[in-house]
N, C-alpha and C positions, 0 to 999 in steps of 0.2 A: 093797581094793587094786585099782588100775587094771590093765586088760588092755593090754599094750603091743605095738604093731605098728611095725616098722621096715622101710622100703623101702630097697633097696640097688642102686645101679648103679656105674659106674666112678668118676666124679669128683664125683658128688653135685651136679651143676649142671644136668642135663637131665632124664633119665628119672625118677630117684627123687624130685626135688622135685615133678615133675608128679604122680606117683603119690601122694605125701604130701598134696598140696593137694586132689586129687580125693577121696581116701579120707577125709580129714578132713571134707570137705563131706558125704559120704555118712553118716558117723558122726553128724554133727550133725543131718542130716535125719531120721535114724532115732531121734533122741533118746538116743543112747548116749554123747554127749560127756562125761558125768560119769563114765563107766565105762571108756572106751577112750582111750588116748593114742596119737598117731600122730606118727612122725618119720621121718627118712631119713638116709642116710650113703652114703659111697662106699667102694669096695674100696681105693682109693689116696688119697694126700694131695696130688695135683697142684693141686687148687683149694681146699684147705682155707682157710677164712676168707673166701672170695669169695661174692658173691651168686649166685643162679641165672643161667644164661645168659639174656641179654635176649630171645632168641627164645622161650624157655620162659615167661618172664614175660609176654610179649606174648600168646601163645596162651592162657595161663591167664586173664589179665585179659579177653581177648576173649570168653571163655566163662563169665565171671562167677565165677571162682575167686580166692580170696585167696591171697597168697603172701608170707610173711615168712620168709626163708630165708638161712642161712649154711652153706656147705659144710663138711663134716667127714668124717673117716675112721672107718670101722667098727672097733671094737676088740673083740678076742676076749673081754674081760672083760664085755662087754654081754650075752653069752648068758644069764647068770644072771638078768638082770632083764627079758628080753624073752620074750614068749609066742609070737610068730611073726615070722620074718624073711623078707621077701618080696624075692626076687631078680628082677631085670628080664630077665636072660638066663642061658643055661646056664653061661657062663663065671663069672658072679657066683655062681651056685649052687655050682659046684665050689670056687671060692675060699673062700666062706663055710663050706662044710662042712669044708674042710681046716683051717679055724681053730677049729672046734668042739672044746671040751675033752672032749666025750663023745658017744656015739652018740645019747643023748637030746637033746642040744643040736643035733646035726646034723639031727635029724628036725624041728626047728623051722623049718628053711630050706625054703621052697617057691618055685616059680616063679609069678609073678603070673598069667600067662596060663593056668595050669592051672585057674584058677577060671572060665575062660570056655569053656563047652562048644563054642562055635562056632570056637574056635582050632584044633581038630584036633590035628595033630602039630607045628604051628608055634608053639612056646611062647615064643620069644624076642620081646622088644620091641626092634626095631632101634634102634641108637644114631643119633639125629638130628644129632649134633654137627657132622659134616663136610658136612652138606647145608643146604638152605634151610628156610624156614618150613614147607613142606609136610610135611617129616619130623616136625616137632614136632606138627603137626595129626594126623598118623597115629599118633604116639605117644599123644597125648591120647585118640584114639578107642579104641585098644587098652586103655588104662588104664581108661577109663570102662566098657568092655564087661566087663572082668574084675572091676571093683570090686563089681558086684552079687553075684557068687558069693562073693567074699572077704568081703563084709559079712555074707552069710548064714552063712558058716562062723564068723566072729568072734562074731556074735550067739549062735549055738549054744554056743560055748565060754563066752561071758560068762554066759549063762543057766545053764549047767552049774556055773559057779563060784558063782553066787548061790544056786542051789538047795541 
């Protein structure tokens, strides 16, 4: 059975698609793509059915990441099939944990930057939506930095399931 990771931001058109693309590439580079599934969603349905923000697409493509994405809203029923739910900021963390059917499900929700030791106490990935391309570049840098630690944690969990 696949290990499932879902990244969650507000509308699922900026931060979470960036995180999904970067982490999917890391999983493939690590040779874990047959064992780990990666996707994303938003806490709200404002952009449901839309493609990722063009600025997110531009930044990802400029850094060699693939993106085939359609926005969707996170549903509480998904907790049962997901192994880890990665929130992009504290507001998402709180919203997701409030949706969790149990304490065990709430514990599946983690902040992305908690996997980056250099992040310190600043664990939010700022929303680039209302700014320019530089905000999307900053978002990508934060996601890339945290993806190394997240991959290590996922690898450990996957190896624990296989053993």
